[in-house]
Structures are given as C-alpha cells and as structure tokens.
C-alpha positions as CSV (number, residue, x, y, z in Angstrom):
1,M,83.0,58.5,143.8
2,Y,86.0,56.1,144.0
3,H,88.1,58.6,145.9
4,F,85.4,58.9,148.6
5,L,85.0,55.2,148.8
6,K,88.7,54.7,149.5
7,R,88.7,57.5,152.0
8,Y,85.8,55.7,153.8
9,I,87.6,52.3,153.7
10,F,90.8,53.7,155.2
11,Q,89.1,56.5,157.2
12,N,91.6,58.9,155.8
13,N,93.1,60.2,152.5
14,F,96.6,58.9,153.2
15,S,98.5,56.7,155.7
16,S,101.9,58.5,155.8
17,P,102.4,60.4,159.1
18,I,102.4,63.8,157.4
19,E,99.1,65.5,158.7
20,D,100.8,67.6,161.4
21,K,103.0,69.2,158.8
22,L,100.0,69.7,156.5
23,I,98.1,71.5,159.2
24,K,101.1,73.6,160.3
25,G,101.4,74.8,156.7
26,G,104.1,75.2,154.1
27,C,104.0,71.5,153.3
28,K,104.5,70.8,149.6
29,V,102.6,67.8,148.1
30,L,102.7,66.1,144.7
31,D,100.2,63.7,143.2
32,A,102.1,62.2,140.4
33,R,99.1,60.9,138.5
34,S,96.2,63.1,139.6
35,G,93.5,61.9,137.2
36,T,90.3,64.0,137.8
37,G,92.1,65.8,140.7
38,T,89.6,64.7,143.4
39,W,92.3,63.6,145.9
40,L,94.1,66.9,145.5
41,L,90.9,69.0,145.6
42,D,89.9,67.3,148.9
43,L,93.3,67.9,150.5
44,S,93.9,71.4,149.2
45,N,90.5,72.5,150.6
46,K,91.2,70.9,154.0
47,Y,94.8,72.1,154.4
48,E,94.6,75.6,153.1
49,N,98.1,76.6,154.2
50,S,100.0,73.9,152.3
51,Y,100.7,73.6,148.6
52,F,99.5,70.9,146.2
53,F,100.6,69.9,142.7
54,G,99.1,67.4,140.3
55,V,100.7,65.8,137.3
56,E,98.4,64.3,134.6
57,N,98.9,64.0,130.8
58,I,95.1,63.6,130.1
59,P,93.3,66.9,131.1
60,L,90.6,65.4,133.3
61,Y,91.2,67.8,136.1
62,P,89.5,71.2,136.7
63,Q,91.5,73.9,134.8
64,E,89.8,77.0,136.2
65,I,87.7,76.5,139.3
66,K,90.2,75.2,142.0
67,P,91.8,76.4,145.2
68,N,94.7,78.9,145.0
69,N,97.0,76.5,146.7
70,L,96.5,73.8,144.0
71,E,98.2,73.6,140.6
72,F,97.9,71.0,137.8
73,I,100.7,70.3,135.4
74,D,100.3,68.6,132.0
75,A,102.9,65.9,132.0
76,N,103.4,62.2,132.1
77,V,105.1,60.6,135.1
78,T,106.5,57.8,133.0
79,K,108.5,60.4,131.0
80,G,110.0,61.9,134.2
81,L,109.1,64.7,136.6
82,S,110.2,68.2,135.8
83,F,110.8,69.1,139.4
84,H,114.0,69.7,141.3
85,D,115.5,67.1,143.6
86,N,114.3,67.1,147.2
87,E,111.3,69.5,146.4
88,F,108.3,67.8,148.1
89,D,107.4,66.8,151.6
90,F,104.9,64.2,150.4
91,T,104.6,62.4,147.1
92,H,101.6,60.3,146.2
93,L,100.7,57.9,143.4
94,E,97.7,55.6,143.0
95,N,95.9,53.3,140.6
96,M,98.9,52.5,138.3
97,G,99.1,48.8,138.9
98,L,97.3,48.1,135.6
99,V,99.2,50.7,133.7
100,L,102.9,50.4,134.4
101,T,105.3,47.8,133.2
102,P,107.9,46.4,135.7
103,D,110.6,48.7,134.2
104,Q,108.3,51.7,134.4
105,W,107.6,50.9,138.0
106,D,111.4,51.1,138.8
107,F,111.7,54.4,137.0
108,V,108.5,56.0,138.5
109,L,109.5,55.0,142.0
110,S,112.9,56.4,141.5
111,E,111.4,59.7,140.3
112,L,109.0,59.9,143.3
113,I,111.9,59.4,145.6
114,R,114.2,61.9,143.8
115,V,111.7,64.8,144.1
116,T,110.9,64.0,147.8
117,K,112.9,65.8,150.5
118,P,114.9,63.7,152.9
119,G,112.6,63.0,155.8
120,G,109.6,63.3,153.5
121,Y,107.2,60.5,152.6
122,I,106.3,58.6,149.5
123,E,103.0,56.7,149.3
124,V,101.6,54.4,146.6
125,S,98.1,53.0,146.7
126,D,96.2,50.6,144.5
127,R,93.9,47.6,144.7
128,R,94.2,43.9,143.9
129,N,91.5,41.4,143.2
130,S,91.6,38.0,144.9
131,N,89.8,34.9,143.7
132,N,88.0,34.7,147.0
133,G,84.2,34.7,146.6
134,E,84.1,35.6,142.9
135,G,81.7,33.9,140.5
136,P,82.3,32.6,137.0
137,I,81.2,35.7,135.1
138,L,83.5,38.1,137.1
139,R,86.3,35.6,136.7
140,K,85.8,35.5,133.0
141,V,85.7,39.2,132.4
142,S,88.5,39.9,134.8
143,E,90.8,37.3,133.3
144,A,90.1,38.7,129.9
145,F,91.1,42.1,131.1
146,W,94.3,40.8,132.7
147,A,95.1,39.1,129.4
148,T,94.8,42.4,127.5
149,R,97.1,44.1,130.0
150,S,99.6,41.3,129.9
151,K,99.9,41.8,126.2
152,Q,101.1,45.3,127.0
153,N,103.8,43.9,129.4
154,V,101.9,44.9,132.5
155,D,102.3,42.5,135.4
156,F,99.1,43.0,137.4
157,K,100.4,40.8,140.2
158,L,103.4,43.1,140.8
159,I,101.3,45.3,143.1
160,Y,100.9,42.3,145.4
161,N,104.5,42.7,146.5
162,L,105.3,46.2,145.5
163,D,107.0,46.8,148.9
164,S,109.8,44.4,147.8
165,K,110.5,46.5,144.7
166,F,110.1,49.7,146.7
167,E,112.7,48.6,149.3
168,L,115.3,48.1,146.5
169,Q,115.3,51.8,145.8
170,P,118.1,53.9,147.3
171,N,117.5,56.1,150.3
172,I,114.3,54.3,151.4
173,G,113.6,53.2,154.9
174,K,111.2,50.6,156.0
175,V,108.2,50.2,153.6
176,H,104.9,50.1,155.5
177,R,101.9,48.2,154.1
178,I,98.3,48.6,155.0
179,E,95.5,46.5,153.5
180,K,91.7,46.8,153.7
181,D,89.3,44.2,152.3
182,L,86.0,45.1,150.7
183,I,83.2,42.7,149.5
184,M,82.0,43.9,146.1
185,G,78.2,43.9,145.6
186,P,75.2,44.0,147.8
187,N,76.7,41.5,150.3
188,G,79.3,44.2,151.1
189,G,76.7,46.8,152.2
190,K,76.6,50.3,150.9
191,A,80.4,50.4,150.2
192,G,80.0,47.1,148.3
193,L,77.3,48.6,146.1
194,V,79.4,51.6,145.3
195,M,82.3,49.3,144.3
196,Q,79.8,47.3,142.2
197,D,78.8,50.4,140.3
198,I,82.4,51.3,139.7
199,S,83.0,47.7,138.4
200,I,80.0,47.7,136.1
201,S,80.8,51.1,134.8
202,F,84.3,49.9,133.8
203,Y,83.4,46.5,132.4
204,A,80.4,48.1,130.4
205,S,82.5,51.0,129.0
206,E,82.9,51.3,125.3
207,L,86.6,50.5,125.4
208,A,86.0,47.4,127.5
209,V,83.1,46.1,125.4
210,K,85.3,46.3,122.3
211,S,88.5,44.8,123.7
212,L,87.1,42.2,126.1
213,S,84.4,40.8,123.8
214,K,87.3,40.2,121.3
215,E,89.5,38.6,124.0
216,I,86.7,36.3,125.2
217,G,85.6,35.5,121.6
218,I,82.0,36.6,121.8
219,S,80.0,39.4,120.1
220,E,79.9,42.8,121.6
221,E,76.1,42.4,122.2
222,E,76.7,39.1,124.1
223,Y,79.4,40.7,126.1
224,K,77.3,43.8,127.0
225,N,74.5,41.6,128.2
226,M,76.9,39.7,130.3
227,A,78.6,42.8,131.8
228,E,75.4,44.9,132.3
229,K,72.9,42.2,133.4
230,D,74.4,38.8,134.2
231,L,77.3,40.3,136.3
232,I,74.9,42.3,138.4
233,E,72.8,39.2,139.1
234,E,75.9,37.3,140.0
235,Y,77.0,39.9,142.5
236,K,73.8,39.2,144.4
237,Q,74.8,35.6,144.9
238,T,78.5,36.0,145.5
239,S,80.9,37.9,147.8
240,P,84.0,38.8,145.7
241,V,86.8,40.4,147.8
242,I,88.7,43.4,146.6
243,T,91.8,44.4,148.6
244,H,92.9,48.0,148.7
245,V,96.5,48.4,149.6
246,R,98.8,51.3,150.6
247,F,102.6,51.3,150.7
248,W,104.4,54.2,152.3
249,A,108.0,54.9,153.3
250,Q,110.2,57.8,154.5
251,K,113.1,59.0,152.4
252,Q,116.4,58.7,154.2
253,L,119.4,61.0,154.1
254,S,121.7,60.1,151.2
255,Q,124.4,57.6,152.3
C-alpha cells in the first residue's frame, strides 16, 4: 500500500532519468533493501526486457511467484554488496532513515556507488516528519519513537540533508533533490487517509506498543488506547505534514 501511495505522490516510481534505458531493455537495476519487493515487482512487470535484483536479509519478498527478470538475494546491505564494481545501471534504496547510523550511511552510499556503472544513477528516497500541523498525541508518540532510535545511534534528522553526505562521496555529480508534502489524516484527502492507516498500523503494532509505552512511561493498555483511538480522533482535527523526499545523482567516470 505504501509503495502505491508514493508512486501516486510523485506520479512515478523513480525520479532518475533512466526510463528510456529501461524501455529499451538490458538495463540492470538493484534495489538494495527490497523489503516485500513491491517496488521491484511493479518495475519488473512494466519493463520486461530489463533485469531487476533485490537485496533483503528478512525474507518478506515472494520466493516463488515472480517475473523471470526479477531475482531476490538474501543479504544485508550494511554488511556489503556481493556484486562486482560497475555492475548496475540504476541502484535504489528507500526507507532507511530510521535504520542506519551515520557511519552506516557512509558505507551504504559508497557500496551503492561502487556497484553502479559510470553514467548510471543512484537514487535514495525516504520521508521526514515536520512539526507543522501535528497535534500533541502525534508529537508524543513520534518523539518517543525518535528517542528509541537515538539510543541505537540513529540520527533521524540526517535524511533532511542527505544530499550533503551524498555529495562527499567520490565519483558523484550533482545531487538532485525532490520533495513532496502530504497532509496525514482526513484533511489530506484519500492519500492522507492511506497515510493515516499506515501510521496507525505502525504505532499500534506489537513492537511499538511494548517499546513506546515504556519510553513514554505509561501502561501498554493506556498506550494502545492512545495510538488506536485518540490519535485517530486527533487526525480529524489536525493537518500534520509528512514530506517524502528523493535524492538522485549520476555516477561520474573515475578521476
């Protein structure tokens, strides 16, 4: 569901100027953290003459029913990619802003660039929450979540200026940045309601209930009531802004 929401927001699955090559065929694409594989399934069905590879260390992706031009590999991008240098025309990574430490970002970006061909493209996408329009309940649960991630040395604000870190990598040209704002909740229309459902599903998940109730200092039952009922009511009265962002750059010839 989240994949299709992002495709709707941006009106495409990627922002790098790679589509002509995908259509022509023979284009080799890597998704370095493929998750359920939805992004790759969408592209591999659309561009049947190109080749797609997904890396994921948690087997969420389909292992049997998938297009012939799509392959999933059980691996963890933070441990390094087992591909040759200059192998892919397009490398892609998304939703790692709340997972990677600053040092891991440096390493992962260097790996994405290493396996990309000169002239190929690297694209990183994620989202960031602003304080604009949010209510006290959303602020409380989100700040609790940021606190739990900070304890793991994750800097959730790093994604705000990832282009600066990206540009420090060797063999990278200008880093392009595209942002799209979305109001979460009924005041954001159908897209806002979809984003609300995604938000509630996350904050009401078993893992979130256990960790965030402890972080806030309330019982799990109190937290569940806040996440499943009070937060939904708050969304009706507020217009919290979520910003989805994409960074993309072309790999240059080695100096």
